[in-house]
C-alpha positions in Angstrom: 66.0 56.5 178.3 67.2 54.9 181.1 70.0 53.6 179.3 70.3 57.4 177.5 71.0 58.6 181.1 73.2 55.5 181.7 75.0 56.1 178.8 75.6 59.8 179.7 77.1 58.2 182.3 79.7 56.3 180.9 80.6 58.9 178.4 81.6 61.4 180.6 83.7 58.8 183.2 85.4 58.2 180.0 86.5 61.4 179.4 87.7 62.3 182.6 89.7 58.4 183.0 90.7 59.9 180.0 91.7 63.5 180.6 93.5 62.8 183.9 95.3 59.8 182.3 96.4 62.9 179.9 97.0 65.2 181.9 99.1 62.8 184.7 101.1 61.3 181.3 102.2 65.2 180.7 102.9 66.3 183.7 105.8 63.5 185.1 106.6 64.3 180.3 105.3 61.6 178.9 102.7 62.3 176.5 105.0 62.2 173.8 105.6 59.1 171.4 104.2 55.3 170.7 104.4 54.3 174.2 101.7 57.1 175.7 99.4 56.9 172.6 99.6 52.6 173.1 99.0 53.2 177.1 95.8 55.5 176.1 94.8 53.1 173.1 94.7 50.2 176.0 93.5 52.4 179.1 90.6 53.4 176.6 89.4 49.5 176.0 89.3 49.0 179.6 87.3 51.8 180.5 85.0 50.8 177.8 84.9 47.7 178.7 84.2 47.4 182.0 81.3 51.2 180.9 80.3 48.2 178.5 79.5 45.2 180.7 78.3 47.8 183.6 75.3 48.7 181.1 74.7 45.3 180.5 75.1 45.4 176.1 75.6 42.2 174.7 75.3 42.8 170.9 76.9 45.7 168.8 74.2 46.9 167.4 73.5 47.2 170.8 76.4 49.2 171.6 77.9 51.1 168.2 74.5 53.6 169.5 76.2 54.1 173.3 79.5 54.3 171.8 78.3 57.4 169.4 77.0 58.8 172.1 80.1 58.7 174.9 82.4 60.0 172.0 80.0 62.8 171.0 79.6 63.2 174.7 84.0 63.5 174.8 83.1 66.0 171.8 80.7 68.2 173.1 83.2 68.3 176.8 85.8 69.1 174.1 83.9 71.8 173.6 83.0 73.2 177.1 87.1 72.5 178.7 89.5 72.6 176.0 87.9 75.1 173.6 87.9 78.2 175.2 92.4 77.8 176.4 92.8 75.9 172.5 90.3 77.9 170.3 88.7 76.2 167.6 91.4 75.3 165.7 91.2 72.5 168.3 88.9 70.8 165.7 91.4 70.8 162.9 94.1 68.4 164.3 93.6 64.9 163.0 94.5 62.8 167.0 91.1 64.8 168.6 89.1 62.5 165.8 90.8 59.6 165.6 90.1 59.8 169.5 86.6 60.1 169.7 86.7 57.5 166.1 89.0 55.3 169.2 86.4 55.5 171.2 83.6 54.7 169.1 86.0 51.6 167.9 87.3 50.3 171.1 84.6 48.6 173.2 83.1 47.3 169.3 86.7 45.2 169.0 87.3 44.6 172.5 83.2 43.2 172.3 84.1 41.2 169.2 87.9 39.6 170.2 87.0 38.8 173.1 83.5 36.9 171.7 85.8 35.6 169.1 88.3 34.4 171.8 85.6 32.4 173.8 83.7 31.3 171.0 87.6 29.1 170.1 87.0 28.0 173.4 84.4 26.6 173.4 84.4 24.6 169.4 
């Protein structure tokens, strides 16, 4: 139960960091283009890696349910904060769903790549 609560807390933090980053990019007119996308994906990978290490998750098997909880938290918070302004059409955009998938995939990829690098060093 403690891990679920901590995981949900990290889900809220991940959402807040990504929302703040997106808001900053929009304010300064930098939200469009490949550079913005790359910056957001790198930031997401960084924050989810920090969350994974903070929760002391050491296997992909343990990480996937936690990352799914983070994605569900983002979906829930989008529903609470964005749907009142944008309507339910928000969820008709493929990029919104791609964002939820990235929340699950990014930490799995960073964990897998990190392990591959450390195994290559020891070999």
